[in-house]
matplotlib code that plots the C-alpha trace (Angstrom):
import matplotlib.pyplot as plt

x = [7.5, 7.4, 11.0, 12.9, 16.5, 18.4, 22.0, 22.8, 26.4, 27.1, 30.8, 31.7, 32.6, 33.2, 30.2, 27.6, 24.5, 22.7, 20.4, 18.4, 20.6, 18.7, 15.4, 16.4, 13.9, 10.2, 7.1, 6.2, 2.6, 2.7, 4.8, 8.5, 10.5, 14.3, 16.4, 20.0, 20.8, 24.2, 26.1, 26.8, 25.6, 23.4, 19.7, 17.7, 14.4, 15.1, 16.7, 13.6, 11.3, 13.2, 13.3, 9.6, 8.9, 10.8, 9.1, 5.5, 3.2, 2.8, 1.8, 4.3, 3.9, 4.0, 5.9, 8.6, 8.8, 9.1, 11.8, 13.7, 13.2, 14.4, 17.5, 18.3, 17.7, 20.1, 22.7, 22.2, 22.7, 25.9, 27.2, 26.4, 28.6, 31.4, 31.2, 31.4, 34.4, 36.2, 35.6, 36.9, 40.0, 40.6, 40.2, 42.7, 45.2, 45.1, 45.1, 48.1, 48.4, 48.5, 51.7, 50.0, 50.4, 46.6, 45.5, 42.5, 44.0, 46.6, 44.6, 44.0, 40.3, 41.3, 44.1, 41.9, 39.0, 40.9, 44.4, 44.5, 42.7, 45.1, 48.1, 47.0, 46.2, 49.7, 51.3, 49.3, 50.7, 54.3, 55.0, 57.8, 56.3, 57.8, 59.5, 57.8, 54.0, 52.5, 49.8, 46.7, 43.7, 40.3, 37.4, 37.2, 39.3, 43.0, 45.1, 48.7, 49.4, 52.3, 52.3, 54.7, 56.5, 53.7, 56.1, 56.5, 54.3, 54.3, 52.6, 50.1, 49.3, 48.7, 46.3, 44.4, 44.0, 42.8, 40.2, 39.0, 38.6, 36.7, 34.5, 33.6, 32.8, 30.6, 28.7, 28.0, 26.6, 24.6, 23.1, 22.0, 20.5, 18.7, 17.2, 15.9, 14.4, 12.8, 11.2, 9.9, 8.3, 6.7, 5.1, 1.6, 1.3, 4.8, 4.9, 6.9, 9.4, 10.3, 11.2, 13.3, 15.1, 15.7, 17.2, 19.4, 21.0, 23.4, 24.8, 26.0, 29.7, 31.3, 34.8, 36.3, 35.1, 37.9, 40.5, 38.9, 38.6, 42.4, 43.0, 44.1, 41.2, 39.3, 35.6, 33.4, 29.7, 27.4, 24.5, 21.1, 18.3, 15.0, 12.1, 8.8, 6.8, 8.7, 9.5, 13.2, 16.4, 19.3, 22.9, 24.2, 27.8, 27.0, 26.1, 22.6, 21.6, 18.6, 18.0, 15.4, 13.4, 12.3, 10.7, 10.5, 7.1, 6.6, 10.1, 11.0, 13.8, 17.0, 15.8, 18.4, 17.3, 19.2, 19.3, 20.1, 21.9, 22.1, 24.5, 23.7, 25.5, 29.0, 30.9, 34.1, 35.0, 37.6, 36.7, 38.3, 35.5, 36.8, 33.3, 32.9, 29.8, 28.8, 25.9, 24.3, 21.5, 20.2, 20.8, 24.5, 25.8, 27.6, 30.5, 31.9, 34.0, 35.5, 34.0, 35.3, 32.5, 33.5, 30.2, 26.7, 24.6, 26.8, 25.1, 26.0, 24.1, 24.2, 22.5, 21.6, 19.5, 17.9, 18.0, 15.4, 11.9, 11.5, 11.6, 14.9, 16.2, 18.7, 20.9, 22.9, 25.3, 27.5, 30.1, 32.6, 35.0, 32.1, 29.4, 27.3, 23.8, 22.0, 18.7, 17.0, 15.0, 12.4, 12.6, 9.9, 10.7, 7.7, 5.6, 1.8, 0.1, -3.2, -5.1, -7.9, -9.9, -11.2, -13.0, -12.1, -15.1, -14.7, -12.0, -10.9, -11.8, -9.5, -10.5, -9.1, -8.1, -8.6, -5.9, -3.3, -0.4, 2.1, 3.0, 2.6, -0.7, -1.6, -4.5, -5.8, -7.7, -10.3, -10.4, -12.4, -15.1, -12.5, -12.9, -11.4, -13.3, -12.1, -8.8, -8.1, -6.2, -6.5, -3.5, -3.2, -1.9, -1.3, -1.1, -0.1, 0.7, 2.9, 3.0, 6.0, 7.2, 8.4, 6.6, 7.2, 4.7, 4.9, 2.6, 2.3, 0.6, -0.2, 0.2, 3.7, 5.2, 6.6, 5.9, 6.5, 8.6, 8.3, 11.3, 10.9, 8.8, 8.7, 10.6, 14.3, 15.2, 14.8, 17.8, 20.2, 17.6, 18.2, 14.4, 14.7, 17.5, 18.7, 17.6, 14.7, 13.7, 11.4, 8.8, 5.7, 3.3, 3.7, 2.0, 3.2, 1.4, 1.5, 2.4, 1.0, -1.5, -4.3, -4.1, -6.0, -5.3, -8.1, -6.2, -3.3, -1.8, -0.6, 1.6, 2.4, 5.2, 5.3, 8.0, 7.3, 4.5, 3.4, 3.2, 0.2, -0.4, -3.1, -3.2, -5.6, -5.6, -7.0, -7.6, -7.5, -8.5, -6.0, -5.5, -3.7, -1.5, -1.5, -3.5, -2.2, -0.4, -2.2, -0.8, -0.5, 2.3, 4.7, 5.1, 7.7, 6.2, 6.9, 6.5, 4.4, 3.0, 0.2, -3.3, -5.5, -8.3, -6.1, -5.0, -8.6, -8.8, -6.2, -7.4, -5.8, -3.9, -4.3, -1.3, 0.9, 1.6]
y = [88.2, 86.3, 85.5, 84.4, 85.4, 83.0, 83.1, 79.6, 79.5, 75.8, 76.0, 77.7, 77.1, 73.4, 71.4, 74.2, 74.2, 77.1, 79.3, 82.4, 85.4, 88.2, 88.4, 91.1, 93.3, 93.4, 91.8, 93.7, 93.1, 90.0, 88.1, 89.0, 87.7, 88.0, 85.8, 85.9, 82.6, 82.6, 79.4, 80.6, 78.2, 75.2, 76.1, 73.1, 74.7, 77.7, 75.5, 73.2, 76.3, 77.8, 74.5, 74.0, 77.4, 76.4, 73.1, 74.3, 74.7, 71.9, 68.2, 65.5, 61.8, 60.1, 57.0, 59.2, 61.3, 58.2, 56.8, 60.1, 60.2, 56.6, 57.3, 60.5, 58.5, 55.8, 58.5, 59.9, 56.4, 55.9, 59.3, 58.2, 55.2, 57.2, 59.8, 57.1, 55.5, 58.9, 59.9, 56.6, 56.9, 60.4, 59.3, 56.5, 58.9, 61.5, 58.9, 58.0, 54.7, 56.2, 54.2, 50.9, 48.3, 47.8, 51.5, 52.2, 55.5, 53.5, 50.3, 48.5, 49.6, 53.3, 52.9, 51.0, 53.4, 56.7, 55.9, 57.6, 60.6, 60.8, 60.5, 63.7, 65.4, 64.7, 65.9, 69.1, 69.6, 69.2, 66.1, 63.7, 60.4, 56.9, 56.1, 52.8, 52.5, 50.2, 47.7, 47.5, 45.1, 45.3, 43.1, 43.6, 46.7, 46.5, 49.7, 50.9, 54.0, 56.4, 58.0, 59.4, 57.3, 56.1, 56.0, 59.8, 62.4, 64.6, 61.7, 61.2, 64.9, 64.9, 62.0, 63.9, 66.9, 64.7, 63.0, 66.4, 67.7, 64.6, 64.8, 68.4, 67.5, 64.5, 66.4, 69.3, 66.8, 65.0, 68.2, 69.5, 66.2, 65.8, 69.3, 68.4, 65.1, 66.8, 69.5, 67.0, 64.8, 67.8, 69.2, 67.7, 68.2, 67.9, 69.6, 70.1, 72.5, 69.6, 67.6, 70.5, 70.7, 67.0, 67.2, 70.0, 68.1, 66.0, 69.3, 70.3, 69.8, 69.3, 68.7, 72.1, 72.1, 70.1, 72.2, 75.4, 74.1, 73.6, 77.2, 76.2, 77.9, 81.1, 80.8, 80.1, 80.2, 78.4, 80.7, 79.9, 81.9, 80.4, 81.3, 80.5, 81.2, 78.8, 76.5, 76.3, 76.6, 77.9, 78.2, 81.7, 83.0, 86.7, 89.3, 90.4, 94.0, 95.4, 99.1, 100.9, 102.9, 101.3, 104.5, 108.2, 109.4, 112.8, 114.2, 117.8, 119.9, 120.3, 117.8, 115.0, 111.4, 108.5, 105.2, 102.1, 99.4, 95.8, 93.4, 89.7, 86.6, 87.6, 84.4, 85.0, 86.8, 89.5, 91.4, 88.8, 89.3, 92.9, 94.5, 97.8, 100.0, 102.5, 104.9, 107.4, 109.5, 110.4, 114.1, 114.1, 113.1, 109.8, 108.0, 104.7, 103.2, 99.9, 98.2, 95.6, 93.2, 90.7, 88.9, 88.9, 90.9, 94.0, 97.4, 100.8, 104.1, 107.0, 110.4, 112.8, 115.9, 116.9, 120.5, 120.4, 119.1, 116.0, 112.3, 110.5, 106.9, 106.5, 103.6, 101.5, 98.7, 96.3, 94.3, 91.6, 89.4, 86.9, 89.3, 92.3, 93.3, 96.6, 98.2, 101.4, 103.5, 105.8, 109.3, 111.9, 115.4, 117.8, 116.2, 116.5, 113.2, 111.9, 108.8, 106.9, 103.8, 101.5, 98.2, 95.6, 93.3, 91.7, 89.7, 89.7, 93.4, 96.4, 98.8, 102.3, 104.4, 108.2, 110.0, 111.8, 114.1, 115.8, 114.3, 110.9, 109.1, 106.0, 103.9, 101.1, 98.4, 96.1, 92.6, 90.8, 89.7, 88.1, 84.3, 82.0, 78.9, 75.5, 74.6, 78.2, 81.1, 84.9, 86.8, 90.5, 92.8, 96.6, 98.9, 102.5, 105.6, 108.3, 110.2, 112.4, 113.6, 110.6, 109.0, 105.9, 103.2, 100.7, 97.9, 96.2, 92.9, 92.6, 96.3, 96.8, 94.0, 95.4, 93.2, 95.6, 98.7, 100.1, 102.5, 106.0, 105.7, 108.6, 110.3, 109.3, 113.0, 113.2, 110.8, 112.5, 114.8, 114.8, 114.5, 110.9, 109.2, 106.0, 107.2, 106.4, 102.8, 102.8, 104.6, 106.1, 103.4, 99.9, 96.8, 94.2, 90.8, 88.3, 90.8, 88.6, 85.8, 86.5, 84.7, 85.4, 89.2, 91.2, 94.4, 95.6, 99.1, 101.1, 104.1, 106.5, 109.1, 112.2, 114.7, 117.3, 119.8, 119.5, 115.7, 113.6, 109.8, 107.1, 103.4, 100.4, 97.1, 93.7, 90.4, 87.1, 83.6, 81.0, 77.3, 76.4, 73.4, 74.1, 76.0, 79.6, 80.3, 81.9, 85.3, 85.0, 84.2, 86.7, 85.9, 87.1, 90.2, 90.4, 93.4, 92.6, 94.5, 96.8, 95.2, 97.2, 97.0, 98.7, 101.3, 102.4, 103.1, 105.9, 109.5, 111.6, 114.6, 118.1, 119.7, 121.6, 118.6]
z = [68.6, 71.9, 72.4, 75.5, 75.3, 77.6, 78.7, 80.1, 81.4, 81.8, 82.7, 85.9, 89.5, 90.4, 91.3, 90.6, 88.4, 86.6, 88.6, 87.8, 88.6, 86.9, 85.1, 82.7, 81.0, 81.6, 80.1, 76.9, 75.9, 78.1, 75.6, 75.9, 78.8, 78.9, 81.1, 82.2, 83.9, 85.7, 86.7, 90.2, 92.9, 93.6, 93.7, 92.5, 93.1, 90.9, 88.2, 88.2, 88.1, 85.2, 83.2, 83.9, 82.4, 79.3, 79.1, 79.4, 76.4, 73.9, 73.9, 73.4, 72.9, 76.3, 75.1, 73.6, 76.7, 78.9, 76.7, 77.0, 80.8, 81.1, 79.2, 81.2, 84.5, 83.3, 82.7, 86.2, 87.7, 85.7, 86.9, 90.5, 90.1, 88.6, 91.3, 94.0, 92.3, 91.9, 95.5, 96.8, 94.6, 95.8, 99.4, 98.9, 97.4, 100.3, 103.1, 105.1, 103.4, 99.9, 99.1, 99.9, 97.1, 96.5, 96.8, 94.6, 93.2, 91.2, 90.7, 87.4, 87.5, 87.6, 85.1, 82.7, 82.9, 82.9, 81.7, 78.3, 79.7, 82.6, 80.3, 78.4, 81.7, 83.1, 79.9, 80.2, 83.7, 82.3, 84.5, 83.6, 82.6, 82.5, 79.2, 78.9, 79.0, 81.6, 80.6, 82.8, 82.5, 84.2, 83.2, 79.4, 79.3, 78.5, 78.0, 78.1, 80.0, 80.4, 83.9, 86.4, 89.0, 91.3, 94.3, 94.3, 96.1, 93.0, 91.1, 93.9, 94.0, 90.2, 90.5, 93.3, 91.0, 88.2, 90.5, 91.7, 88.1, 87.1, 90.2, 89.4, 85.8, 86.8, 89.5, 87.1, 84.5, 87.1, 88.6, 85.2, 84.1, 87.5, 87.1, 83.7, 84.9, 87.9, 85.7, 83.2, 85.9, 87.7, 84.5, 84.2, 80.5, 79.1, 75.8, 72.6, 74.2, 76.5, 73.4, 72.2, 75.5, 75.6, 72.1, 73.3, 76.2, 74.0, 72.7, 76.2, 76.3, 79.6, 78.2, 78.9, 82.5, 84.0, 82.3, 83.5, 87.1, 87.1, 85.9, 82.4, 80.6, 81.3, 82.1, 79.1, 78.7, 76.3, 75.3, 73.8, 72.3, 73.3, 71.0, 72.6, 69.4, 67.1, 70.1, 69.3, 71.3, 69.2, 70.3, 69.8, 69.7, 69.5, 72.2, 72.8, 73.6, 75.4, 75.6, 77.8, 77.3, 74.1, 72.9, 73.9, 72.6, 74.3, 74.4, 75.2, 73.6, 75.6, 78.2, 78.9, 78.4, 79.8, 77.9, 79.9, 78.0, 79.1, 77.3, 77.5, 76.0, 77.2, 76.3, 78.2, 81.4, 81.9, 78.8, 76.5, 74.0, 73.4, 73.4, 71.7, 72.3, 69.7, 69.4, 67.0, 68.5, 65.0, 65.3, 64.3, 67.7, 67.7, 69.4, 70.6, 73.4, 74.4, 77.4, 79.8, 80.8, 83.5, 83.5, 82.0, 82.2, 81.8, 82.0, 80.6, 80.4, 77.9, 78.3, 75.5, 75.0, 71.6, 70.7, 67.9, 67.5, 65.3, 65.0, 65.6, 65.6, 68.4, 67.2, 69.8, 68.9, 70.8, 68.9, 69.8, 67.9, 67.5, 66.1, 66.9, 68.0, 67.6, 68.6, 67.4, 69.9, 68.3, 69.8, 69.2, 70.4, 70.7, 68.0, 68.4, 69.2, 67.9, 69.1, 67.3, 67.9, 65.1, 64.7, 62.1, 61.9, 58.5, 56.6, 53.0, 52.7, 53.0, 55.8, 55.7, 58.7, 58.6, 56.7, 58.8, 58.7, 61.0, 64.4, 66.0, 65.3, 67.4, 66.1, 68.2, 66.2, 67.9, 66.2, 68.9, 66.4, 64.0, 64.6, 62.0, 61.0, 62.1, 60.4, 59.4, 60.9, 60.6, 59.2, 58.7, 56.0, 55.7, 52.6, 52.7, 50.8, 52.3, 49.1, 48.6, 52.1, 54.1, 57.0, 59.0, 60.1, 63.0, 63.7, 67.2, 68.1, 70.8, 71.6, 72.8, 70.7, 67.4, 64.4, 61.5, 61.0, 57.4, 57.8, 56.3, 53.1, 50.6, 47.8, 47.6, 47.3, 51.1, 51.6, 54.0, 55.6, 59.4, 59.9, 58.6, 60.5, 58.8, 55.3, 53.1, 53.1, 50.0, 48.0, 49.5, 48.3, 49.7, 51.1, 53.6, 53.9, 56.8, 59.5, 62.3, 63.1, 65.5, 68.9, 72.1, 72.1, 70.5, 69.7, 67.6, 67.2, 64.2, 64.9, 62.1, 62.5, 60.3, 61.4, 58.6, 59.1, 55.5, 55.4, 54.7, 54.6, 54.5, 55.2, 55.2, 56.9, 55.9, 57.6, 55.7, 56.6, 55.4, 56.0, 59.2, 59.8, 63.6, 66.2, 67.0, 70.2, 73.1, 72.3, 68.5, 66.2, 64.7, 61.0, 58.6, 57.0, 53.3, 51.0, 48.0, 45.0, 45.9, 45.7, 43.2, 45.7, 48.3, 45.8, 45.3, 49.0, 48.8, 48.4, 45.7, 47.1, 45.7, 44.1, 46.5, 48.7]

ax = plt.figure().add_subplot(projection="3d")
ax.plot(x, y, z, "-o")
ax.set_aspect("equal")
plt.show()
């Protein structure tokens, strides 16, 4: 699945905008890019570059785009006016003539526009307010406001703090909107993701920023998962975990291996999310510890050596009060490796690979001649029989991007056997349809793991042409694989094992 995991902290130091702090992870099969964007300094070029990346890909109606851009530009202009007014009000309050009768900081215009907000602000500071509300009128605005005695320096200082907080809030909003406008204008073929981002902007909430800037709140982040395949941006409130290496395929007994863990989507600083890291290496070794993460990304490392040959699933999990994330790393210790190459040159027919057995088998399938007719798309299915002794099948498209993990498939009597970490997922026979849709990449990979020396297995793959409502993405679309009853045609492909298996 081509998925961009984005952490976009929107609330941070006064007057700053998001910038790329760390491009976490690496391109996997050319489709998986992971970002951690930290609100830590003004860097418009990087902001625009990042937004432009998010906004590239899909056509959008020009009139609708122009309408959105016009609305955003109007918001920026309104923020410019507000910033100018707030700066003038602050200047009048810190000047030597702050007590002057007509000073802007205590004028009807300021009181009418910000009165109710200031009243709550002053109460939050614990200031003593006048017992009777004062009525102010400016143009078509008329309000009554409780505020401290305007003749005192304490009142003046409170107004200055309010203006500074509002300035920080307005400048943050302006910088973010300007970055979006700039990225949209610079993109020559503004696409559907642009529309998604534009629809996201109203969700950005600046309300907590002023409170944090005054030290009343701890730093909070707003985090989003950006899925480039489905073209969606989804707000998330749970941590995200990335573990490298993603697989150990040629491991050695008693050799220590280090797993690097990166935690993204940390919502609050100072460890207030109460993160707990737990692990199970799949060989009976497990543990957990609490971690204090002051910012995202947070990194941890764990080292382990396996004393016996076999296939293991190293499970890592990070949990907070808001949720949890986990990742399983396949580990193969001293298992023989077999590699094969196949061609799939026809659709709607099951094509069997060679049967296999003990070890790790990697089959690379060439699908370059598969070209769906106009208005159709090519989707792929797999059927298999692992018989009695369990095996596990992985499918990658493009190679390096996991689209299917069958889990350990075999007889349930093997449940609890340490050779099969995580337990038995289902019977030996099975079929999964809609594993992936073909894009521009002309290969996919099937990996079969058989840790028992006496195991045997077989599988077949099939391409199908189906109606398409949209064109496939450049790298293909990861579908939702679904297990279905075994096709009788697939069943006829499976050889019958002799007794003794």
